[in-house]
C-alpha positions, -999 to +999 in steps of 0.1 A: -407+186-156-417+148-154-397+129-124-383+107-155-364+136-167-351+144-136-339+110-127-322+110-164-306+144-158-289+136-127-274+101-139-259+124-170-245+150-143-230+119-125-215+098-150-202+133-162-191+137-130-176+100-130-155+111-164-135+137-148-130+125-118-124+086-118-096+092-150-071+106-122-076+075-096-056+045-086-026+031-116-040+045-152-026+080-135+007+087-158+013+121-149+044+120-128+075+124-134+100+098-124+114+119-098+078+129-078+073+094-085+101+083-065+099+116-039+062+103-032+065+065-028+092+072-003+067+093+015+047+067+013+073+046+031+082+068+055+043+067+066+046+028+070+072+030+086+058+052+111+027+031+116+048+002+115+067+015+148+034+027+163+013-004+162+044-024+175+048+000+203+004-001+209+013-038+208+042-045+234+019-021+257-003-047+263+026-068+278+043-039+298+058-059+334+057-088+315+073-106+288+050-122+262+050-161+254+062-168+218+034-177+204+018-138+218+049-128+200+043-141+170+009-127+169+020-096+173+049-098+146+019-110+124+000-080+135+025-054+128+040-067+095+007-072+077-016-043+084+006-013+079+020-032+049-014-039+029-021+000+038+011+006+021+007-012-006-025+002-010-011+040-010+015+026-039-016+018-062-031+042-059-001+065-068-009+058-101+025+051-128+054+080-133+056+090-171+089+068-174+094+038-156+059+026-155+063-009-162+090-013-128+067+007-109+037-014-120+058-050-111+066-035-080+031-030-065+024-066-084+050-082-057+038-062-032+004-074-034+017-110-042+036-106-007+005-095+002-018-126-010+013-152+007+007-133+040-024-138+043-022-174+033+003-179+062+007-150+080+036-166+100+051-164+070+063-125+085+088-136+110+111-143+081+103-113+057+105-142+028+075-128+005+093-091+012+125-104-008+114-098-043+095-058-035+124-048-018+145-057-045+125-040-070+118-011-047+159-006-043+163-011-083+140+019-087+158+041-061+134+036-033+155+046+000+128+045+023+113+010+015+127-015+032+110-045+058 
């Protein structure tokens, strides 16, 4: 067996593996029922809430015994508001779409991604919560009970 045929078989094997694995990744997966989607999406939101609370506790421990300045409070709010939210959006994008209600689920992910973009461009918006209004509204319309910011 030549080196070229070994490499060729390896490449074919990788392509075959990718064809099996990749269709189940990301937003192209429409195999979830609406109820399973809502269940998993609420778990994602609950995890986000927990991560946000843990991040807040960690950040506030830095100021034990003293009061943070307004600038420091804003920095904490940005860190606690943005980073866990970005992770939640990534998890939603990986969840995929339900068999029914896929357009609504897709609109929610797009609204969340738009909120992240706005916050990355202007992190100070996190304090007012304005970028979260549209995703919160869409989440509520879909029946997600754990996704409020």
